[in-house]
C-alpha positions as CSV (number, residue, x, y, z in Angstrom):
1,M,86.7,173.0,-108.7
2,S,88.1,173.7,-105.3
3,G,86.8,170.5,-104.0
4,R,85.9,167.1,-105.6
5,P,86.3,166.9,-109.5
6,I,83.1,167.8,-111.6
7,P,82.1,164.0,-112.4
8,D,81.5,165.2,-116.2
9,E,85.2,165.6,-116.5
10,E,86.5,162.6,-114.7
11,Q,83.8,160.4,-116.8
12,R,85.3,162.5,-120.3
13,L,88.5,161.0,-119.7
14,L,87.2,157.5,-118.8
15,N,85.2,157.5,-121.9
16,A,88.4,159.1,-123.9
17,K,90.6,156.1,-122.9
18,I,88.0,153.6,-124.1
19,Q,87.7,155.4,-127.4
20,G,91.3,155.3,-128.2
21,P,94.7,157.3,-128.6
22,T,93.0,160.2,-130.7
23,A,90.1,160.8,-128.1
24,T,92.6,160.6,-125.5
25,L,94.6,163.3,-126.9
26,K,91.8,165.7,-127.5
27,T,90.7,165.3,-124.0
28,Y,94.0,165.7,-122.4
29,L,94.7,168.9,-124.6
30,A,91.1,170.1,-123.1
31,L,91.6,169.5,-119.6
32,S,95.6,170.5,-119.2
33,G,96.6,173.0,-116.6
34,P,98.9,172.2,-114.0
35,G,101.8,171.6,-116.3
36,W,101.1,175.2,-117.6
37,L,101.3,176.5,-114.1
38,Q,104.9,175.0,-114.0
39,S,105.8,176.6,-116.9
40,A,104.5,179.9,-115.6
41,I,106.7,179.7,-112.7
42,T,109.7,178.4,-114.1
43,L,109.7,180.9,-116.8
44,G,111.1,183.9,-114.8
45,G,113.7,186.0,-114.2
46,G,116.3,183.3,-113.5
47,S,115.7,181.2,-116.5
48,L,116.2,184.6,-118.6
49,A,119.3,185.4,-117.0
50,G,120.7,181.6,-117.3
51,A,119.7,181.6,-120.9
52,L,121.1,185.0,-121.4
53,F,124.5,183.8,-120.3
54,I,124.5,180.5,-121.7
55,G,124.6,182.3,-125.0
56,V,127.1,184.6,-123.9
57,I,129.5,182.0,-122.7
58,G,128.9,179.2,-125.4
59,G,127.0,180.6,-128.5
60,T,124.9,177.9,-129.8
61,H,126.9,174.9,-128.4
62,F,124.9,174.4,-124.9
63,L,121.3,174.5,-126.4
64,W,121.1,170.7,-124.9
65,V,121.3,172.1,-121.4
66,Q,117.8,173.4,-121.1
67,L,116.4,170.6,-122.7
68,F,118.1,168.0,-120.2
69,A,117.1,170.0,-117.5
70,M,113.7,170.3,-118.3
71,I,113.6,166.5,-119.0
72,V,114.7,165.9,-115.3
73,G,112.6,168.3,-114.0
74,V,109.6,166.2,-115.5
75,I,110.5,163.0,-114.4
76,M,110.4,164.2,-110.8
77,L,107.4,166.4,-111.4
78,S,105.8,163.3,-112.9
79,A,106.7,161.0,-110.3
80,I,105.5,163.7,-107.7
81,A,102.1,163.8,-109.6
82,Y,101.9,160.1,-109.7
83,V,102.6,159.4,-105.9
84,T,100.0,162.3,-105.1
85,L,97.4,160.9,-107.1
86,S,97.7,157.7,-106.2
87,C,97.5,158.3,-102.5
88,G,94.7,160.9,-102.7
89,Q,96.1,162.9,-99.9
90,S,98.7,165.6,-99.1
91,P,102.3,164.4,-99.7
92,Y,103.2,167.0,-97.0
93,K,101.2,165.1,-94.4
94,L,102.4,161.7,-95.5
95,I,106.2,162.6,-95.2
96,R,105.5,164.2,-92.0
97,D,103.6,161.3,-90.7
98,E,105.4,158.9,-92.6
99,I,108.6,159.7,-93.4
100,N,110.6,162.4,-91.6
101,P,108.9,165.4,-90.1
102,V,112.1,167.2,-90.4
103,L,112.0,166.7,-94.3
104,A,108.6,167.6,-94.4
105,W,108.8,170.8,-92.6
106,G,112.0,172.1,-94.3
107,W,110.3,171.3,-97.6
108,L,107.7,173.7,-96.6
109,I,109.7,176.6,-94.8
110,A,112.0,176.2,-98.0
111,S,109.3,176.4,-100.6
112,L,107.9,179.6,-98.6
113,M,111.0,181.4,-98.4
114,A,111.7,180.9,-102.1
115,N,108.8,182.8,-102.7
116,L,109.1,185.7,-100.3
117,I,112.4,186.4,-101.7
118,W,112.3,185.5,-105.2
119,V,109.6,187.5,-105.7
120,M,111.2,190.9,-105.4
121,P,113.4,190.3,-108.8
122,Q,110.2,189.2,-110.5
123,Y,109.0,192.8,-109.8
124,A,112.2,194.5,-110.4
125,L,112.0,192.7,-113.9
126,S,108.4,193.6,-114.6
127,Y,109.3,197.2,-113.7
128,S,112.2,197.1,-115.9
129,A,109.9,195.9,-118.6
130,L,107.3,198.3,-118.4
131,T,109.9,201.6,-118.0
132,E,113.1,200.6,-119.9
133,N,110.8,199.0,-122.9
134,L,107.1,199.9,-122.8
135,G,107.1,203.5,-122.2
136,L,105.5,203.4,-118.8
137,D,108.3,205.6,-117.4
138,L,106.9,208.1,-114.5
139,G,110.2,208.8,-113.0
140,G,112.8,206.7,-110.9
141,G,111.4,208.2,-107.8
142,I,110.5,206.3,-104.7
143,S,106.6,207.1,-105.1
144,E,106.9,206.3,-108.8
145,K,108.3,203.0,-108.2
146,L,105.7,201.8,-105.4
147,L,103.0,203.2,-107.8
148,I,104.2,200.4,-110.8
149,S,105.0,198.0,-108.2
150,L,101.1,198.5,-106.6
151,L,99.9,198.3,-110.2
152,I,102.0,195.1,-110.8
153,F,100.6,193.8,-107.7
154,A,96.9,194.5,-108.4
155,V,97.2,193.0,-112.0
156,C,98.8,189.8,-110.4
157,T,96.3,189.6,-107.2
158,S,93.4,189.9,-109.7
159,V,94.4,186.8,-111.5
160,V,95.4,184.8,-108.4
161,M,92.2,185.8,-106.8
162,V,90.1,184.0,-109.6
163,Y,91.8,180.5,-108.7
164,G,89.4,178.4,-106.4
165,K,86.2,179.8,-107.7
166,G,84.6,176.9,-108.8
167,S,85.1,175.3,-112.5
168,R,84.5,178.7,-114.3
169,G,87.4,180.5,-111.9
170,Q,89.7,177.7,-112.6
171,K,89.0,177.8,-116.4
172,I,89.7,181.5,-116.4
173,F,92.6,181.1,-114.1
174,D,94.1,178.3,-116.4
175,A,93.3,180.1,-119.8
176,T,95.1,183.5,-118.4
177,I,98.2,181.7,-117.6
178,K,98.4,179.8,-121.0
179,I,98.0,183.1,-122.6
180,I,101.1,184.9,-120.7
181,V,103.1,181.6,-121.4
182,A,102.2,182.1,-125.4
183,I,103.1,185.6,-124.8
184,I,106.4,184.5,-123.7
185,V,107.3,181.8,-126.1
186,L,105.9,183.9,-128.9
187,T,107.9,186.9,-128.3
188,F,111.2,185.5,-128.2
189,M,110.6,183.0,-131.1
190,V,109.9,186.2,-133.2
191,V,113.4,187.1,-132.2
192,A,115.0,183.5,-133.0
193,F,113.4,183.4,-136.1
194,K,114.7,186.9,-137.4
195,V,118.3,185.7,-136.4
196,V,117.9,182.2,-137.9
197,L,115.8,182.5,-140.9
198,I,116.2,186.1,-142.0
199,D,119.3,187.4,-140.9
200,E,121.0,183.6,-141.2
201,V,123.3,184.6,-138.4
202,F,123.5,180.6,-137.5
203,S,122.3,177.6,-139.6
204,V,119.6,175.1,-138.6
205,Q,122.3,172.8,-138.5
206,D,124.2,175.0,-136.1
207,I,120.8,174.9,-133.9
208,V,120.6,171.0,-134.2
209,A,124.2,170.5,-133.5
210,G,123.6,172.5,-130.3
211,F,121.4,170.1,-128.7
212,V,123.8,167.3,-128.8
213,P,126.0,167.5,-125.7
214,S,129.7,166.7,-125.6
215,S,132.3,165.9,-122.7
216,S,134.0,169.1,-124.5
217,H,131.5,171.1,-123.2
218,F,132.9,170.7,-119.8
219,T,136.7,170.6,-120.5
220,E,137.2,173.3,-123.5
221,P,136.0,176.6,-124.2
222,Q,133.8,176.8,-126.9
223,G,133.0,179.0,-130.1
224,A,134.5,182.2,-130.5
225,I,135.9,182.2,-127.0
226,G,138.0,178.8,-127.5
227,Q,139.3,181.0,-130.9
228,Q,140.1,184.2,-128.8
229,L,141.9,181.9,-126.1
230,A,144.1,180.3,-128.7
231,K,145.4,184.2,-129.6
232,L,146.5,184.8,-125.8
233,D,150.2,184.3,-125.2
234,S,151.0,181.2,-123.6
235,S,152.2,182.5,-120.7
236,V,148.6,183.8,-119.8
237,Q,146.5,181.1,-121.5
238,E,146.1,178.6,-118.5
239,Y,145.2,181.5,-116.4
240,W,142.1,182.4,-118.9
241,R,141.1,178.9,-119.5
242,A,140.6,178.4,-115.8
243,Q,138.7,181.3,-115.6
244,I,136.3,180.4,-118.4
245,L,135.9,176.7,-117.8
246,D,135.1,177.9,-114.1
247,I,132.4,179.9,-115.5
248,Q,131.3,177.4,-117.9
249,Q,130.9,174.4,-115.7
250,T,129.2,176.5,-113.3
251,V,126.6,178.1,-115.9
252,L,126.0,174.4,-117.2
253,I,125.6,172.5,-113.8
254,A,123.5,175.2,-112.3
255,A,121.2,175.6,-115.3
256,A,121.0,171.6,-115.8
257,A,120.2,170.8,-112.1
258,F,117.9,173.7,-110.8
259,A,115.8,174.5,-113.8
260,V,113.2,173.1,-111.5
261,G,113.1,175.2,-107.9
262,V,111.9,173.6,-104.4
263,N,108.9,175.8,-104.8
264,M,107.9,173.9,-107.8
265,T,107.9,170.9,-106.3
266,F,105.4,172.3,-103.7
267,M,103.0,173.6,-106.1
268,M,102.8,170.2,-108.2
269,P,101.0,168.3,-105.8
270,F,98.8,170.7,-104.4
271,S,97.7,172.4,-107.7
272,L,96.5,168.8,-108.6
273,I,94.7,168.4,-104.9
274,S,93.1,171.6,-105.1
275,R,91.2,170.6,-108.6
276,G,90.1,167.3,-107.1
277,W,92.0,165.2,-109.3
278,N,92.5,161.4,-108.4
279,K,94.4,158.3,-109.9
280,T,92.1,158.7,-113.0
281,Y,93.7,161.5,-114.0
282,R,97.8,160.5,-113.6
283,G,98.2,159.9,-117.4
284,L,97.0,163.4,-117.8
285,A,99.0,164.9,-115.1
286,I,102.0,163.4,-117.0
287,F,101.3,164.4,-120.5
288,D,100.4,167.9,-119.2
289,L,104.0,168.5,-118.1
290,S,105.2,167.4,-121.2
291,I,102.9,169.9,-123.2
292,G,102.8,172.5,-120.6
293,M,106.1,172.7,-119.0
294,L,108.7,171.1,-121.0
295,I,107.7,172.4,-124.8
296,P,107.2,175.8,-123.6
297,F,110.4,176.1,-122.0
298,V,112.5,174.6,-124.1
299,L,111.2,176.8,-127.0
300,A,111.6,179.9,-125.0
301,T,115.2,179.3,-123.4
302,T,116.3,177.8,-126.9
303,C,115.2,181.3,-128.8
304,I,116.8,183.5,-125.7
305,V,120.0,181.2,-126.2
306,I,120.0,182.0,-129.8
307,A,119.5,185.6,-129.8
308,S,121.8,186.2,-127.2
309,A,124.6,184.1,-129.0
310,A,123.8,186.2,-131.9
311,T,124.3,189.7,-129.9
312,F,126.8,188.6,-127.5
313,H,128.9,185.8,-128.2
314,G,132.1,186.6,-129.3
315,Q,131.6,190.3,-129.5
316,S,132.4,193.0,-127.0
317,Q,129.2,195.0,-127.9
318,G,130.4,198.8,-127.1
319,S,132.5,197.5,-124.0
320,L,135.8,198.4,-125.5
321,V,137.3,201.2,-127.4
322,K,140.3,201.7,-129.0
323,L,142.3,205.1,-128.5
324,E,145.6,205.6,-129.4
325,G,146.3,201.8,-130.8
326,H,145.2,200.6,-127.2
327,Y,141.7,199.0,-125.9
328,Q,139.9,200.8,-122.8
329,I,136.8,200.3,-121.3
330,N,134.4,202.4,-123.2
331,P,133.5,205.4,-120.7
332,L,129.9,205.6,-122.8
333,A,128.9,201.7,-121.8
334,S,126.4,201.2,-118.9
335,I,127.7,201.2,-115.2
336,K,127.2,197.5,-114.9
337,V,129.1,196.6,-117.9
338,K,132.1,198.8,-116.8
339,E,132.1,197.2,-113.4
340,E,132.1,193.7,-114.6
341,L,134.6,194.4,-117.1
342,Q,136.8,196.3,-114.3
343,R,136.2,193.4,-112.0
344,I,137.5,190.7,-114.5
345,L,140.6,192.7,-115.5
346,D,141.3,193.4,-111.6
347,H,141.3,189.7,-111.0
348,R,143.7,189.0,-113.5
349,L,146.2,191.5,-112.4
350,Q,145.9,190.5,-108.8
351,T,146.2,186.6,-109.9
352,L,149.1,187.4,-112.2
353,G,151.0,190.1,-110.5
354,S,152.3,192.9,-112.6
355,T,152.2,191.2,-116.0
356,A,151.0,194.0,-118.6
357,I,147.4,192.8,-119.8
358,G,147.4,192.7,-123.7
359,E,145.3,193.5,-126.1
360,E,143.8,190.2,-127.0
361,E,143.2,189.4,-123.2
362,K,141.3,192.6,-122.9
363,V,138.9,191.4,-126.0
364,L,138.7,188.2,-124.2
365,A,137.8,189.6,-120.9
366,S,134.9,191.7,-122.8
367,Y,133.5,188.5,-124.0
368,L,132.8,187.2,-120.7
369,I,130.9,190.0,-119.5
370,K,127.8,188.9,-117.9
371,R,124.9,191.0,-119.5
372,D,121.7,192.0,-118.4
373,T,118.3,192.6,-120.3
374,G,119.4,196.0,-120.6
375,S,122.1,195.2,-122.8
376,F,120.3,192.5,-124.5
377,T,117.5,194.9,-125.7
378,K,120.4,197.5,-127.0
379,A,121.9,194.6,-128.8
380,L,118.6,193.4,-130.4
381,A,118.1,197.1,-131.8
382,G,120.8,196.3,-133.9
383,I,118.9,193.2,-135.5
384,M,115.2,193.9,-135.2
385,G,115.5,198.0,-134.9
386,E,114.6,199.7,-131.6
387,S,111.1,200.1,-131.5
388,M,110.6,196.7,-132.5
389,A,113.2,195.5,-130.1
390,H,111.7,197.4,-127.2
391,L,108.0,196.3,-127.7
392,V,109.1,192.3,-128.4
393,F,111.4,191.9,-125.9
394,G,109.4,194.2,-123.2
395,L,106.6,192.3,-123.9
396,G,107.9,188.9,-123.2
397,V,110.1,189.8,-120.3
398,L,107.0,191.7,-118.7
399,A,105.1,188.2,-119.2
400,M,107.8,186.4,-117.7
401,G,107.7,188.8,-114.5
402,L,104.2,188.6,-114.4
403,S,103.6,184.8,-114.6
404,T,106.4,184.1,-112.0
405,I,104.5,186.6,-109.3
406,I,101.4,185.1,-110.0
407,M,102.4,181.5,-109.4
408,L,105.1,182.6,-106.2
409,M,101.9,184.2,-104.7
410,L,99.6,180.8,-105.2
411,I,102.5,178.8,-103.6
412,S,102.6,180.5,-100.9
413,G,98.9,180.2,-100.0
414,F,99.2,176.6,-100.7
415,C,102.1,176.6,-98.1
416,V,99.4,178.2,-95.3
417,C,97.0,175.5,-96.0
418,E,99.2,172.8,-95.7
419,F,100.9,174.2,-92.4
420,F,97.4,175.2,-90.9
421,G,95.1,172.2,-92.5
422,F,93.1,174.8,-94.4
423,E,91.2,174.0,-97.5
424,H,92.7,174.9,-100.8
425,G,91.4,177.6,-102.6
426,G,89.0,179.2,-99.7
427,R,89.4,182.0,-98.0
428,Q,92.4,181.3,-96.1
429,H,93.8,180.3,-99.2
430,K,93.6,183.6,-100.7
431,M,94.7,185.5,-97.5
432,G,98.2,183.3,-97.5
433,T,98.7,184.2,-101.2
434,L,99.4,187.8,-100.1
435,L,102.5,186.5,-98.0
436,A,104.2,187.0,-101.4
437,S,103.5,190.7,-101.2
438,T,106.8,191.0,-99.9
439,G,107.8,191.9,-103.6
440,L,106.7,195.2,-103.1
441,L,109.6,195.9,-101.1
442,W,111.8,195.3,-104.1
443,F,113.3,198.7,-104.7
444,V,114.5,198.8,-100.9
445,V,115.4,195.4,-100.3
446,W,116.4,193.9,-103.4
447,T,118.2,197.2,-104.7
448,G,120.4,197.3,-101.4
449,G,123.1,195.6,-100.0
450,S,120.8,193.3,-98.1
451,A,119.8,191.4,-101.4
452,P,123.2,189.5,-101.7
453,Y,122.8,187.9,-98.2
454,L,119.2,187.0,-99.0
455,A,120.0,185.5,-102.2
456,A,122.7,183.4,-100.6
457,I,120.7,182.3,-97.7
458,T,117.5,181.4,-99.6
459,G,119.7,179.8,-102.2
460,T,121.5,177.6,-100.0
461,F,118.0,176.4,-98.2
462,G,116.6,175.5,-101.8
463,F,119.7,173.8,-102.7
464,I,119.1,171.8,-99.6
465,F,115.9,170.8,-100.0
466,L,115.1,170.4,-103.9
467,P,116.9,167.0,-103.4
468,I,115.3,166.3,-100.3
469,A,112.0,166.9,-101.8
470,Y,113.2,164.2,-104.4
471,I,114.4,161.6,-102.0
472,S,111.2,162.0,-100.1
473,F,108.9,161.2,-103.2
474,F,111.5,158.4,-104.3
475,L,110.6,156.7,-100.6
476,L,107.1,157.5,-100.8
477,L,106.9,155.9,-104.2
478,N,108.4,152.8,-102.8
479,S,106.3,152.6,-99.6
480,R,103.6,149.9,-99.5
481,K,102.2,151.6,-96.8
482,A,101.6,155.0,-98.3
483,M,100.8,154.1,-101.8
484,G,99.0,150.5,-100.9
485,D,98.2,148.8,-104.2
486,N,99.1,151.8,-106.2
487,M,102.5,151.2,-105.5
488,P,104.4,150.5,-109.0
489,T,105.6,146.8,-109.5
490,G,107.8,144.9,-111.9
491,S,109.0,146.4,-114.7
492,A,106.9,149.9,-113.9
493,R,108.6,149.9,-110.7
494,T,112.4,149.4,-112.2
495,T,111.6,151.9,-114.9
496,W,110.6,154.8,-112.0
497,N,113.2,154.1,-110.0
498,V,116.0,154.0,-112.6
499,L,114.4,157.5,-113.8
500,M,114.1,158.7,-110.6
501,G,117.4,157.4,-108.7
502,S,119.2,159.1,-111.6
503,A,117.6,162.2,-111.1
504,V,117.9,162.3,-107.6
505,I,121.7,161.5,-107.6
506,F,122.4,164.2,-110.3
507,T,120.4,166.9,-108.5
508,S,121.7,166.0,-105.2
509,V,125.7,166.0,-106.2
510,A,124.8,169.1,-107.8
511,A,123.1,170.6,-105.1
512,L,124.9,169.9,-102.0
513,G,128.3,170.3,-103.6
514,P,130.6,173.0,-104.5
515,F,128.1,174.7,-107.0
516,G,125.1,174.5,-104.4
517,A,124.7,174.6,-100.9
518,W,128.1,173.6,-100.0
519,G,129.9,176.3,-102.0
520,K,127.7,179.3,-100.4
521,V,129.7,181.8,-98.7
522,I,128.9,185.3,-97.0
523,N,131.9,187.6,-95.8
524,G,134.1,184.6,-95.8
525,V,131.6,182.5,-93.6
526,P,131.1,179.2,-95.2
527,I,127.1,179.2,-94.2
528,G,126.5,176.3,-96.9
529,R,128.5,174.0,-95.0
530,F,127.0,175.3,-91.7
531,F,123.2,174.4,-93.0
532,V,124.2,171.5,-94.6
533,V,125.6,170.1,-91.5
534,A,122.8,171.1,-89.1
535,F,120.0,169.7,-91.4
536,A,122.0,166.4,-91.7
537,V,122.0,166.5,-87.7
538,L,118.0,167.3,-87.5
539,A,117.2,164.4,-90.1
540,I,119.2,161.9,-88.5
541,G,117.0,163.3,-85.4
542,G,113.9,163.1,-87.4
543,H,114.5,159.6,-89.0
544,I,115.4,158.4,-85.5
545,Y,112.4,159.4,-84.3
546,M,110.3,157.8,-87.1
547,R,112.0,154.8,-86.5
548,R,110.8,154.5,-83.0
549,K,107.2,155.4,-84.4
550,H,106.9,152.8,-87.0
551,R,109.1,150.2,-84.7
552,E,105.9,148.0,-84.4
553,T,104.4,148.2,-87.8
554,G,107.5,149.4,-90.0
555,L,107.2,151.8,-92.8
556,F,108.2,150.0,-95.7
557,Q,107.0,146.6,-96.4
């Protein structure tokens, strides 16, 4: 289904709309696809790490964050889908030729960079799941890591190569992605059900209350951490309050603003175009995002937060040991846990001078450790049993890693096709997907000293171009020249503009502010500020160029 849509499929949609809501719903469910692709990429290592730490720092108080984040994402991706299907042409070319070439090039480059860099931690995540949880441990040497990485690459490539092979290939690809996403959701639901319904660590009321936001979530430490803070001496309370709130605010803003990555904004329109969808499919595309992306993401991340809260929130989990009446860092804890706890305590000493660290302070510090998947598996063993914890968590994490690798490869192919003008789903697209084979170098690059620099630079580009992509589509939606008769009017236009405008403002403030690009620093060098200013200058130049180009006709009418 690489070229035009199958006539019967479009006719099914038209017939279903005539038959009524029930028939339309059944048809939408049968034809869904692109939303599940978005779900597959967003349910990756970043979502796992973010959800784990939300549970650590806030218990179940912050469950609303993931829901809010994905609602913002669905609004913007729905707008992107609406514009793409209404215009019937490449949004990259529209932005390049009608809005600003700098925005278009930056959008493409940032998306490709995100794919090439962020695919590496997905390989690391998949490798960890296979070796630490699922028993495929061949040894920790370079050759063993390469062998397992090649196995991961082969599996993902075999799935990607099916994409674009007519309607049958598209159905196989979609079905595979849906199965992988289902595995992710179901594995973490098993853990959450055990915590809530069997062990009764949290009540249903606790879970429901977690979906209600409060201003105190940004101004006060929550749950067991807030209770532990109250036990400290007044002379150190303000220091720890500031530390906790800094972590809390950063986690909440990052989770809320960046659940949708810049590369997801690139995949959405071209996954639609490659299927041959047109404006008949606009309702299906928006429905598909709700069913295929919103629900799986919220279910999976909610279950992870619940499980993390049950195992880590307000618990030292073996990071401290009491010797001769005093807490000390447990020498048997993992290296990561020991280093993280030592860093927290060292910062406290450096900030408050020689003031001795009290016992209750050490306990509080242990509550703030950023836990990894290894710590999570060990903690889950106490809830589910060691074998079941490794199996359930390993399958969920492996599915997360594989699904994201597949999507990053697919997006890389889209980037190549758009840049060179190739057909989507064709031979050049498949060759382009192999650019994301940079993930095979994860054990050399991502585990070395270059990882923080790559992450900082790529993150900065992503932060800058995520709101830029949103703004570009906001402009396209309101462009009579681009949209023609398909431009929304009246109350529909007002609704779109209010929803998109709110999402653009929120994401722009978060992405370009101190928690996003502006705050990125490497070795004391504020690279974030440099990139933001440099891009602003280039964008202004692009705007002047386009103004001159459209001086006669004008872009907006």
